[in-house]
C-alpha positions as CSV (number, residue, x, y, z in Angstrom):
1,M,96.9,83.9,92.7
2,G,93.4,85.7,93.4
3,R,92.8,89.0,93.7
4,D,91.8,89.3,97.5
5,W,95.9,89.8,98.8
6,R,95.4,93.5,98.2
7,H,93.4,93.5,101.3
8,Q,95.8,92.2,103.5
9,A,98.5,95.0,103.4
10,R,97.3,98.8,103.6
11,V,99.2,102.2,104.6
12,A,97.2,104.0,107.2
13,R,95.4,107.4,105.8
14,A,93.5,109.4,107.0
15,P,90.6,112.6,105.9
16,A,90.9,117.0,104.9
17,Q,90.1,120.8,105.0
18,Q,88.8,124.1,106.5
19,Y,86.2,125.6,109.1
20,N,83.5,127.7,109.3
21,P,80.4,127.5,111.9
22,A,77.8,127.7,109.5
23,V,79.4,124.6,107.3
24,G,79.3,122.5,110.6
25,S,76.1,123.3,111.6
26,R,74.6,122.1,108.5
27,A,76.9,119.0,108.2
28,L,75.6,118.3,111.9
29,V,72.0,119.0,110.3
30,L,72.3,116.5,107.5
31,A,73.8,113.8,109.6
32,V,70.8,114.1,112.0
33,V,68.2,113.9,109.4
34,L,69.9,111.0,107.4
35,A,70.7,109.4,110.2
36,H,66.8,109.3,111.2
37,A,66.0,108.6,108.1
38,S,63.4,105.5,107.2
39,V,65.2,102.5,105.7
40,P,63.6,99.9,104.3
41,A,63.4,96.4,105.9
42,W,65.2,94.8,102.7
43,A,68.1,97.1,102.7
44,A,71.0,95.1,103.5
45,P,73.5,96.5,106.1
46,S,77.2,96.4,105.7
47,L,79.6,97.0,108.9
48,G,83.1,98.0,109.1
49,L,85.1,98.0,112.1
50,G,89.0,99.0,112.1
51,A,91.7,99.2,114.7
52,E,95.8,99.7,115.4
53,V,97.7,100.0,118.4
54,G,101.6,99.4,119.1
55,P,104.5,101.6,120.2
56,E,106.4,103.9,117.4
57,L,109.7,106.1,117.5
58,D,109.5,109.4,116.4
59,T,112.4,111.0,115.8
60,N,111.4,114.9,115.8
61,A,108.3,114.5,117.9
62,T,107.4,118.7,117.7
63,R,108.0,118.7,114.2
64,V,110.7,121.4,114.1
65,M,113.4,122.2,111.8
66,S,116.9,120.8,112.3
67,L,118.8,123.8,114.1
68,Q,116.0,123.9,116.9
69,G,117.1,120.6,117.9
70,P,114.4,117.9,116.8
71,V,113.3,115.8,119.7
72,S,113.3,111.8,120.0
73,S,110.6,110.0,121.4
74,G,108.7,106.5,122.4
75,L,105.4,106.5,121.8
76,M,102.2,104.4,121.9
77,R,100.0,105.0,118.7
78,M,96.1,104.1,119.0
79,T,93.1,104.7,115.9
80,G,90.2,103.0,115.4
81,H,87.1,103.4,112.9
82,A,83.8,102.2,112.3
83,S,81.5,102.5,109.1
84,L,77.7,101.3,108.6
85,R,76.3,101.4,104.7
86,L,72.9,100.7,103.8
87,R,71.6,100.0,100.2
88,T,68.7,99.6,98.5
89,A,67.8,99.1,94.9
90,H,69.0,102.8,94.0
91,H,69.7,104.5,97.2
92,T,73.1,104.1,99.5
93,F,73.8,105.3,102.8
94,S,76.7,105.4,104.8
95,V,77.9,106.5,108.2
96,G,81.3,106.3,109.5
97,G,83.6,107.8,112.0
98,G,86.7,107.2,114.2
99,G,89.5,108.8,116.2
100,G,92.8,108.0,117.7
101,G,95.8,109.4,119.8
102,K,99.2,109.6,120.7
103,V,100.7,109.5,123.9
104,F,104.9,110.2,123.9
105,W,107.1,108.8,127.0
106,R,109.7,111.9,127.3
107,D,108.8,114.9,128.6
108,M,110.3,117.1,126.4
109,A,108.1,115.8,123.7
110,R,105.0,115.6,125.7
111,A,103.5,118.6,124.3
112,A,102.8,116.9,121.3
113,D,100.4,114.5,122.5
114,E,97.7,114.6,120.7
115,A,93.9,113.5,120.0
116,V,92.3,113.1,116.8
117,Y,88.8,112.4,115.5
118,H,86.9,112.3,112.5
119,G,83.6,111.8,110.8
120,D,81.2,111.3,107.8
121,V,78.0,110.9,106.3
122,A,76.7,110.2,102.7
123,W,73.7,109.2,101.0
124,G,73.9,108.3,97.2
125,I,71.6,107.5,94.4
126,R,72.3,105.4,91.5
127,G,70.8,105.5,88.0
128,A,71.3,103.7,84.8
129,G,74.8,104.4,84.1
130,S,74.8,107.7,86.5
131,A,75.2,108.2,90.3
132,A,75.1,111.1,92.4
133,W,76.3,111.6,96.6
134,L,75.8,114.1,99.0
135,G,77.9,114.3,101.9
136,A,79.9,116.2,105.2
137,T,83.0,115.2,106.6
138,I,84.8,116.6,110.1
139,Y,88.1,116.2,111.2
140,D,89.7,117.5,114.3
141,A,92.7,117.5,116.2
142,Y,93.9,118.2,119.4
143,Q,97.5,118.7,120.7
144,R,99.0,119.4,124.3
145,E,100.5,122.5,123.1
146,S,99.2,123.6,119.5
147,T,101.7,123.8,116.7
148,R,99.9,122.6,114.0
149,D,96.3,121.0,114.9
150,F,93.5,122.1,113.0
151,R,89.7,121.4,112.0
152,T,87.9,121.0,109.2
153,E,84.6,120.7,107.8
154,G,82.9,120.3,104.1
155,L,79.9,119.5,102.5
156,T,80.2,117.7,99.0
157,V,78.1,117.1,96.3
158,Q,79.0,114.4,93.2
159,Y,77.9,113.6,89.8
160,A,79.1,110.9,87.5
161,V,78.2,109.3,84.5
162,D,79.5,106.7,82.6
163,G,80.9,107.7,78.8
164,P,81.7,105.8,75.7
165,A,84.9,103.3,75.5
166,S,84.8,102.5,79.5
167,T,85.3,106.0,80.2
168,R,83.5,107.9,83.3
169,L,83.3,111.5,83.8
170,G,82.6,112.9,87.3
171,A,81.8,116.5,88.4
172,V,82.2,117.7,92.3
173,A,81.3,121.0,94.0
174,S,81.9,121.3,97.9
175,Y,82.3,124.0,100.5
176,R,84.9,124.0,102.9
177,G,85.9,125.6,106.1
178,L,89.3,125.4,108.2
179,Q,90.1,126.4,111.3
180,Y,94.1,126.1,112.2
181,K,94.3,126.4,116.0
182,P,97.8,127.8,116.4
183,D,96.9,131.2,114.4
184,E,93.5,132.4,113.7
185,R,95.0,134.5,110.4
186,Y,95.3,131.3,108.5
187,N,91.4,130.3,108.9
188,F,89.6,130.4,105.7
189,H,86.5,129.1,104.1
190,G,85.4,128.8,100.5
191,P,83.9,126.8,97.6
192,A,85.4,124.6,95.3
193,G,84.9,122.2,92.2
194,G,86.3,119.8,89.9
195,V,86.1,117.4,87.2
196,T,87.4,113.8,86.5
197,L,88.1,111.7,83.8
198,D,88.4,107.9,84.2
199,W,89.4,105.7,81.6
200,R,89.2,101.7,82.2
201,L,91.4,99.3,80.7
202,T,92.1,95.3,80.7
203,S,95.2,93.5,79.0
204,G,95.7,89.9,79.2
205,R,93.9,86.7,79.8
206,G,93.0,84.3,82.5
207,D,95.1,84.6,85.6
208,A,97.3,87.0,83.7
209,V,94.4,90.0,83.4
210,V,96.0,93.3,84.4
211,D,93.2,96.3,85.3
212,W,94.7,99.5,84.2
213,T,93.0,103.0,85.4
214,V,93.8,106.5,83.6
215,R,92.7,109.3,85.7
216,L,92.8,112.8,85.0
217,Q,91.7,115.7,87.3
218,Y,91.3,119.3,87.5
219,S,90.2,121.3,90.6
220,A,90.2,124.7,91.9
221,G,88.7,126.5,95.0
222,A,88.6,130.2,96.3
223,R,89.6,130.7,100.0
224,F,88.9,134.0,102.0
225,F,91.1,133.8,104.9
226,A,90.5,135.5,108.4
227,G,93.7,137.4,108.5
228,Q,95.0,140.2,106.3
229,A,97.2,140.4,103.4
230,I,100.6,141.0,104.0
231,A,102.0,143.9,101.9
232,I,105.0,143.8,99.7
233,P,108.1,144.9,101.2
234,S,108.2,148.3,99.5
235,R,104.8,149.3,100.8
236,C,105.9,149.0,104.5
237,Y,107.5,151.9,106.7
238,R,110.4,149.7,107.2
239,L,111.8,147.6,104.6
240,D,113.5,145.1,106.8
241,A,109.7,144.4,108.2
242,L,106.2,143.0,107.1
243,C,103.0,144.8,107.5
244,A,99.5,143.9,106.7
245,E,97.2,145.4,104.2
246,D,93.8,147.0,104.9
247,V,92.3,144.0,103.0
248,A,91.3,140.2,103.7
249,R,93.6,137.7,102.3
250,Q,92.1,136.1,99.8
251,D,93.9,132.7,97.7
252,L,92.7,131.0,94.5
253,N,94.1,128.0,94.1
254,H,94.4,125.4,91.1
255,Q,95.2,121.7,90.8
256,V,95.7,119.2,88.0
257,R,96.2,115.9,88.6
258,A,97.3,113.1,86.1
259,E,97.7,108.9,87.7
260,V,97.8,105.3,86.2
261,Q,96.7,102.8,88.4
262,Y,97.7,99.1,87.6
263,L,96.1,96.0,89.0
264,G,97.8,92.6,88.3
265,N,100.1,90.9,90.1
266,A,100.8,94.0,92.3
267,D,98.5,96.9,93.1
268,A,100.4,100.1,92.2
269,A,100.0,103.8,91.0
270,L,101.8,106.3,89.5
271,S,101.0,110.2,89.9
272,Y,102.2,113.5,88.8
273,S,100.3,116.6,90.2
274,A,100.6,120.4,89.6
275,E,99.2,122.9,92.0
276,I,99.4,126.7,91.2
277,N,98.2,128.9,94.3
278,R,97.5,132.8,93.7
279,S,97.2,135.1,96.5
280,N,97.1,138.7,97.3
281,S,99.3,138.0,100.1
282,Y,102.9,138.6,100.0
283,G,104.7,135.1,100.1
284,E,101.5,133.1,99.8
285,T,101.5,133.0,95.8
286,Y,103.3,129.6,94.7
287,H,103.8,126.6,92.1
288,R,103.7,123.3,93.5
289,H,104.7,119.9,91.4
290,A,104.9,116.7,92.9
291,I,105.3,113.1,91.8
292,G,104.1,110.1,93.6
293,L,104.5,106.3,93.7
294,K,102.7,103.6,95.6
295,F,102.2,99.7,95.3
296,T,101.3,96.5,97.2
297,A,103.0,93.3,96.6
298,S,103.3,89.9,97.9
299,L,106.7,88.9,99.0
300,L,107.2,85.2,100.5
301,A,105.7,83.7,103.7
302,G,102.6,85.6,103.2
303,I,104.4,88.9,103.7
304,Y,103.1,91.8,101.8
305,L,104.8,94.9,101.2
306,T,103.2,98.3,100.7
307,A,105.5,101.5,99.7
308,K,104.5,105.6,99.1
309,G,107.3,107.9,98.3
310,V,106.4,111.4,97.1
311,L,108.6,113.7,95.8
312,Q,107.8,117.8,95.6
313,L,109.3,121.0,94.3
314,S,107.7,124.0,95.0
315,R,108.6,127.7,93.5
316,F,107.5,130.7,95.8
317,R,107.0,133.9,93.7
318,D,108.0,135.8,96.6
319,P,111.9,134.1,97.8
320,F,112.1,135.7,100.9
321,L,109.2,134.8,102.4
322,V,108.0,131.0,102.8
323,S,104.4,130.9,104.1
324,E,104.6,129.5,107.6
325,V,102.0,126.8,106.9
326,S,103.4,125.9,103.2
327,N,104.4,122.4,105.0
328,V,101.2,121.9,106.7
329,S,98.9,119.3,104.9
330,F,95.8,120.3,106.4
331,V,95.2,116.4,105.5
332,S,95.2,114.7,108.7
333,I,97.8,116.1,111.7
334,D,99.9,112.9,111.1
335,D,100.6,113.9,107.4
336,E,103.1,116.2,106.1
337,N,103.3,117.9,103.0
338,R,106.7,117.3,102.4
339,S,108.9,115.2,100.3
340,S,108.4,111.6,101.8
341,L,108.3,107.9,102.2
342,V,106.5,105.4,103.6
343,L,107.7,101.5,103.5
344,Q,105.0,98.8,105.3
345,L,105.7,95.0,106.0
346,A,102.6,93.3,106.8
347,R,101.3,89.8,107.6
348,D,98.0,88.3,108.6
349,I,98.2,86.4,112.0
350,A,95.0,85.1,112.5
351,E,91.4,86.1,110.8
352,H,91.2,90.0,111.1
353,W,94.6,90.3,112.7
354,T,97.7,91.7,110.9
355,L,100.8,92.5,112.3
356,N,102.1,95.7,110.8
357,L,106.1,97.1,110.7
358,R,106.1,100.8,108.9
359,Y,108.9,103.4,108.4
360,S,108.5,106.6,107.6
361,L,110.7,109.4,106.3
362,Y,110.2,113.3,105.8
363,V,112.4,115.7,104.3
364,N,112.0,119.5,103.2
365,E,110.3,119.6,99.5
366,S,112.8,120.9,96.8
367,G,112.6,124.8,96.4
368,T,113.7,127.6,94.6
369,A,117.2,128.9,95.7
370,G,115.8,131.9,97.3
371,A,113.1,130.3,99.1
372,Q,115.7,127.8,100.3
373,T,118.2,130.6,102.2
374,E,114.7,131.7,104.4
375,L,113.6,128.0,105.5
376,A,113.8,129.5,109.0
377,G,115.7,126.9,111.2
378,G,117.3,125.4,109.0
379,D,116.7,121.6,107.1
380,F,113.4,119.4,108.3
381,F,114.3,115.4,108.9
382,R,111.7,113.3,110.7
383,Q,111.9,109.5,110.9
384,T,109.2,107.6,112.5
385,V,109.5,103.5,113.0
386,F,106.0,101.7,114.2
387,L,105.4,98.0,115.3
388,G,101.9,97.1,116.1
389,I,98.6,95.0,115.7
390,R,95.8,95.4,113.2
391,F,92.2,94.3,113.5
392,E,90.2,94.3,110.7
393,Y,86.1,93.5,110.0
394,G,84.2,94.0,106.8
395,K,85.0,96.9,104.6
396,S,85.7,100.5,106.2
């Protein structure tokens, strides 16, 4: 069986992280400059287009805890994106963008109607055994009544060099900003950086060849918040109420991630990540562990199964206050920073056209006993079922 099967079925994904008007201005200037840069006539353009539309059922449209009464509703989901890539002998320029929306059918869920857009622009330089990239991204989401939408912008510089024994070492530096629209106290901006080591291996022969990739990553970032730090209860006038310090909140976030990827008769990846967030604000220091598994495989009659599961465990240093935004992913408004399971069945029905059936489950991440007793409102439980058609042209 050929290798092109892995392009047949994909789980929908989306972009990432933070807000500062200066960052947005620099990203816009970079996009305009690169968009008007002269491109050699012999550069070959590559166009990618994609769209997905269909009805969906959401059992917790407004993303509330169970004791608050979740609202179930059907909705219509629509997404689309486009990308353009130009190459020369040593340079690559790419620009992409997209958007989407949800319209709920029940009046009780209309507050969760949403629209999003995202864009990115990048310029890469390739050399002998090395490559560098400069890029800018933006992601913005709007809800009819904002409860969790946010805007993120960022500038990123990356460099990678080939090492011995099929290894590749990469480094990244970025500056990102976040605007959390429901509560400006959670707006932040700050620098981040990290390193990545990839090790590629091959086993088997002929049609039984298997490609392996082992990836190790470390990243760290400082976050400077618009809101003040929350004081420990003993520093407040009333022990049963919270009070603010006379300093702004500042966090230092560390993440370590290990992943093994497999490409053979299936496309699979197993990952583990550990996150440590240190904060001068009470209730915002925590450790988080996540184990993830995802794969795509052929079933029968041209049907492909894609599955992705994440199991999270968090431990908060201050067990009597869990962060109000600890379960917001800041990757996309459609993601949950919780334990989750996504299953998708996909079948090509014509060239460029695929029929998708997707099920998602989101539940509270596991946590310390003290933290769990204070998850205001009870347990979180959300399921979605989507049936739609997807169009895809080129590489995007």
